[in-house]
C-alpha positions, 0 to 999 in steps of 0.5 A: 608761183612767186613771192612779192617782196612787199607781200608780207607788208601788204598782208599785215596792212590788210589785217590791220585794216580789216581789224579796224573796220570790224572794230567799228562794226561790233554788231555785224552779222554774216548771212552764212546761207547767202555767202558763196565760195569759189569752187577752186582758185588754184591752190587758194580758196576764197569767197565770191561774196560774204553778205553782212549787215550792221548798224551804221554809226557816225562817220569817222575821218575824211569823207571826201578827197577834198578833206585830205591835206596834200603835203 
């Protein structure tokens, strides 16, 4: 097994992204009975699927690639 030089930054960015997404969905509910775990993925276990529901709100930020400004 190896460690990528950017793995710590990637982990931090992923954690920040998940936190921001969940902050925008304060009423999300996970369907625990329908969630599926991998049996085994080497030394790492994870999820095949985690079904969730939430109340949609207004969109925030750019909605299409046309909305992004290219510098």
